[in-house]
C-alpha positions as CSV (number, residue, x, y, z in Angstrom):
1,M,91.1,-16.0,-24.5
2,I,89.3,-13.2,-26.5
3,T,87.0,-11.1,-24.4
4,I,83.7,-10.6,-26.3
5,F,81.4,-9.2,-23.6
6,V,81.8,-6.4,-21.2
7,S,79.3,-5.7,-18.5
8,P,78.3,-2.0,-19.0
9,M,78.8,1.0,-16.9
10,L,75.6,2.2,-15.2
11,L,74.2,5.6,-14.4
12,N,73.0,7.3,-11.1
13,R,69.7,9.0,-11.2
14,I,69.2,12.7,-10.2
15,D,66.0,14.6,-10.1
16,T,67.1,17.9,-11.8
17,P,69.9,18.7,-14.3
18,S,73.3,19.6,-12.8
19,E,76.9,19.7,-13.8
20,N,76.3,22.0,-16.8
21,N,79.9,21.9,-17.8
22,W,79.7,18.1,-18.5
23,L,78.6,16.4,-21.7
24,T,74.9,16.2,-22.3
25,E,73.2,13.5,-24.4
26,L,69.6,12.4,-25.1
27,K,68.5,9.4,-23.1
28,F,67.0,6.9,-25.6
29,D,64.1,4.7,-24.6
30,G,65.3,1.3,-25.7
31,I,67.4,-1.7,-24.8
32,R,71.0,-1.4,-23.7
33,L,73.2,-3.3,-26.2
34,I,76.8,-4.3,-26.3
35,L,78.2,-5.0,-29.8
36,S,81.4,-7.0,-29.9
37,K,83.4,-7.9,-33.1
38,H,86.1,-10.4,-32.9
39,D,87.6,-12.9,-35.4
40,G,85.4,-11.2,-38.1
41,L,82.1,-12.0,-36.3
42,T,79.8,-9.5,-34.7
43,R,78.0,-10.6,-31.5
44,L,75.3,-8.7,-29.7
45,Y,74.5,-8.9,-26.0
46,T,72.0,-7.3,-23.5
47,R,73.5,-5.7,-20.4
48,H,72.7,-9.0,-18.6
49,K,75.0,-11.0,-21.0
50,T,72.1,-12.6,-23.0
51,E,73.3,-13.1,-26.6
52,V,70.8,-11.7,-29.1
53,T,72.9,-11.7,-32.2
54,N,70.4,-13.8,-34.3
55,R,67.5,-11.4,-33.5
56,F,69.2,-8.4,-35.1
57,P,71.0,-9.5,-38.3
58,E,70.9,-5.9,-39.8
59,L,73.6,-5.0,-37.2
60,C,75.9,-7.8,-38.1
61,N,76.9,-6.7,-41.6
62,N,79.2,-3.8,-40.7
63,D,82.7,-2.4,-41.4
64,I,83.7,-2.1,-37.8
65,A,87.3,-3.1,-37.1
66,D,88.0,-6.4,-35.6
67,G,88.7,-6.3,-31.9
68,T,86.1,-3.7,-31.1
69,I,83.5,-3.5,-28.3
70,L,80.8,-0.8,-28.5
71,D,78.2,0.3,-25.9
72,G,74.9,1.9,-26.9
73,E,71.1,1.7,-27.0
74,L,68.9,-0.4,-29.3
75,I,65.8,1.6,-30.4
76,V,62.9,1.7,-32.8
77,L,61.4,4.9,-34.0
78,N,57.7,5.4,-34.3
79,E,55.7,7.3,-36.9
80,E,56.6,10.6,-35.0
81,G,60.2,9.9,-35.2
82,K,60.4,9.2,-31.4
83,P,62.0,6.1,-29.7
84,D,59.2,3.7,-28.9
85,F,59.9,1.2,-26.1
86,E,56.8,-1.0,-27.0
87,L,58.0,-1.3,-30.6
88,V,61.6,-2.2,-29.7
89,M,60.3,-4.8,-27.3
90,S,58.0,-6.2,-30.0
91,R,61.0,-6.6,-32.3
92,F,63.1,-8.1,-29.4
93,R,60.5,-10.8,-28.8
94,S,59.8,-11.5,-32.4
95,S,60.9,-14.9,-33.8
96,K,60.6,-13.9,-37.5
97,T,63.7,-14.4,-39.5
98,T,62.9,-11.5,-41.8
99,P,62.6,-8.4,-39.6
100,I,59.5,-6.2,-40.1
101,I,60.4,-3.5,-37.6
102,P,63.8,-2.0,-38.3
103,V,66.0,-1.2,-35.4
104,Q,68.7,1.5,-34.9
105,F,71.8,1.1,-32.7
106,V,72.7,4.4,-31.0
107,V,76.3,4.1,-30.0
108,F,77.6,6.3,-27.2
109,D,80.8,4.6,-26.0
110,I,83.7,2.4,-27.1
111,M,85.5,0.0,-24.6
112,K,87.8,-1.7,-27.1
113,H,89.2,-0.7,-30.5
114,K,91.3,-2.8,-32.8
115,H,92.1,-5.1,-29.8
116,T,93.2,-2.2,-27.6
117,W,91.3,-1.4,-24.4
118,T,90.0,2.2,-24.2
119,T,88.3,1.9,-20.8
120,A,91.1,3.8,-18.9
121,L,90.9,6.7,-21.3
122,P,88.8,9.8,-20.5
123,L,85.4,9.9,-22.0
124,I,86.1,12.8,-24.3
125,Q,89.0,10.9,-25.8
126,R,86.9,7.8,-26.2
127,K,84.3,9.9,-28.1
128,E,87.1,10.8,-30.6
129,I,88.1,7.2,-31.1
130,L,84.4,6.2,-31.5
131,S,83.9,8.8,-34.2
132,N,86.8,7.3,-36.2
133,A,85.7,3.7,-35.5
134,L,82.1,4.1,-36.9
135,H,81.5,4.1,-40.6
136,P,78.2,5.1,-42.3
137,H,75.6,2.3,-41.6
138,P,71.8,2.3,-42.2
139,H,71.1,0.9,-38.7
140,M,74.0,2.3,-36.6
141,F,75.0,5.8,-35.7
142,E,77.0,7.8,-33.1
143,I,75.0,9.6,-30.5
144,K,75.0,13.4,-30.7
145,W,76.2,15.3,-27.6
146,L,76.6,18.9,-26.3
147,E,79.1,20.5,-24.0
148,G,77.0,21.6,-21.0
149,Q,73.5,23.1,-21.7
150,A,71.9,20.4,-19.5
151,D,69.1,22.7,-18.3
152,S,68.0,23.9,-21.7
153,Y,68.4,20.5,-23.2
154,F,66.1,18.9,-20.5
155,D,63.5,21.6,-21.1
156,A,63.5,20.7,-24.8
157,V,63.2,17.0,-23.9
158,K,60.2,17.7,-21.8
159,N,58.6,19.8,-24.5
160,R,59.0,16.9,-26.9
161,E,57.8,14.3,-24.4
162,L,61.0,12.3,-24.6
163,E,62.5,10.1,-21.9
164,G,65.2,12.3,-20.5
165,I,68.9,13.2,-20.7
166,V,72.2,11.8,-19.6
167,I,75.0,14.0,-18.2
168,K,78.6,12.7,-18.3
169,N,81.9,13.8,-16.8
170,P,84.2,14.3,-19.9
171,A,87.2,13.1,-17.8
172,S,85.5,9.9,-16.7
173,T,87.0,6.5,-17.4
174,Y,84.8,3.6,-18.3
175,K,83.9,1.7,-15.1
176,I,83.0,-1.8,-16.1
177,N,80.0,-3.3,-14.3
178,K,79.7,-0.3,-11.9
179,R,77.2,2.5,-11.2
180,S,78.9,5.8,-11.2
181,G,78.3,9.4,-10.2
182,D,80.3,10.3,-13.4
183,W,77.3,9.3,-15.5
184,L,73.9,10.8,-14.4
185,K,70.4,10.4,-15.8
186,V,67.5,12.8,-15.5
187,I,64.2,11.2,-16.3
188,N,61.3,13.2,-17.7
189,Y,58.8,11.7,-15.2
190,Q,55.0,12.3,-15.5
191,F,52.8,12.7,-12.4
192,T,49.2,11.9,-12.0
193,E,46.6,11.0,-9.3
194,G,44.5,7.8,-9.3
195,L,43.2,4.9,-7.3
196,I,44.5,1.6,-5.9
197,T,41.7,-0.8,-6.5
198,G,43.3,-4.1,-5.3
199,Y,46.4,-6.1,-5.1
200,R,48.0,-9.3,-6.4
201,K,48.0,-12.4,-4.2
202,N,51.3,-14.1,-5.1
203,E,53.7,-11.3,-5.6
204,F,53.6,-7.6,-4.8
205,G,51.6,-5.5,-7.2
206,L,48.8,-3.0,-6.9
207,L,45.9,-2.5,-9.4
208,L,45.6,1.0,-10.6
209,E,42.7,2.9,-12.2
210,S,41.9,6.5,-13.0
211,F,39.1,8.3,-11.2
212,E,37.0,7.7,-14.3
213,G,37.6,3.9,-14.1
214,E,40.3,3.5,-16.8
215,S,42.6,0.6,-16.0
216,W,46.2,1.8,-15.6
217,G,47.8,-1.6,-15.1
218,V,49.8,-2.8,-12.0
219,M,52.2,-0.8,-9.8
220,E,55.1,-2.8,-8.5
221,H,57.2,0.1,-7.0
222,M,56.2,1.3,-3.5
223,P,58.4,2.1,-0.4
224,I,58.2,-0.6,2.4
225,K,56.7,1.8,4.8
226,S,53.9,2.7,2.4
227,R,53.3,-1.0,1.7
228,R,52.9,-1.6,5.4
229,E,50.4,1.2,5.6
230,F,48.5,-0.1,2.6
231,Y,48.1,-3.6,4.0
232,K,47.1,-2.3,7.4
233,L,44.4,-0.2,5.8
234,T,43.1,-3.1,3.7
235,K,42.3,-5.0,6.9
236,L,39.7,-2.3,7.9
237,Q,37.5,-2.9,4.8
238,T,35.6,-5.5,2.9
239,V,37.4,-7.2,0.0
240,N,36.4,-9.5,-2.9
241,E,38.8,-12.1,-4.2
242,S,39.4,-13.5,-7.7
243,K,42.0,-16.2,-8.7
244,N,45.0,-13.8,-8.7
245,F,43.8,-10.6,-7.1
246,V,42.1,-9.1,-4.0
247,H,39.7,-6.3,-5.0
248,L,39.0,-3.5,-2.5
249,E,35.5,-2.3,-1.8
250,T,36.8,1.2,-1.2
251,P,39.8,2.2,-3.4
252,F,42.7,4.3,-2.0
253,P,43.5,7.5,-3.8
254,C,47.3,8.2,-4.4
255,K,49.8,10.2,-6.3
256,I,51.7,8.3,-8.9
257,R,54.9,8.8,-10.9
258,Y,55.4,7.1,-14.3
259,R,57.4,7.3,-17.6
260,H,54.5,7.5,-20.0
261,K,51.3,5.8,-21.1
262,T,51.5,2.7,-23.3
263,S,49.4,2.1,-26.4
264,K,46.9,0.2,-24.1
265,G,46.6,3.1,-21.8
266,Y,48.7,1.6,-19.0
267,L,51.3,3.6,-17.0
268,R,54.8,2.5,-17.7
269,I,56.8,1.8,-14.6
270,P,54.3,3.4,-12.2
271,T,55.8,4.3,-8.8
272,F,53.9,5.3,-5.6
273,V,54.6,8.9,-4.5
274,D,52.1,9.7,-1.7
275,W,48.6,9.1,-0.3
276,L,45.8,11.5,-1.1
277,I,44.0,10.5,2.2
């Protein structure tokens, strides 16, 4: 039986760059994608094994050798030349047979080449195989990487307001379906202060606003201890209810961590940091 899908290796998160003698790559803001080519057919999968081949036909016409499995990130660049998560999700959800928004597949690893598994090889050797396996393609390219320089690279990423960096052990093997300390990600988080104005009734989610009344969407990430504190405080005040939400008479100020603001002004992946009361 031919193996056409491999559950990808995952990263651990650290707060600041370390291991400056490792390989450093840009962390692209997109969708993890596995490309598999067997029997002359290219198939595309998300990290959760959802086949999405028909959604991205521009990646299926390629010169990749049969018996190859690639790991990478599917991205869409905006007008500034930066990866845009909203644009890639718009393309991902689109049902149009003729794509309007072009995608790019940024390849950073190879798990199988010409029917030979490469997962047991060190990363630096897999990079060499990957360079030889990829041919010029308008929608597919190999990621650029540096030896070390994680600190300075992360500073450059912050200056350009990009998502973050990835630091990888050059001697690491490919650990299928495992999260490993050999691959580390440093996210360029943003921080702000705002108000919790209410909460969802049916599932956890807190309504967020700026101090000026701008809606920031819903925050779903909050430590259990802080959640208990929040619900305890809500019992001490008057609330108003709508169909799906409970609205607080007196909002709670807090510090929030997030990735970036969306085109609608919402915070992407807002996470509770601390109370301001």
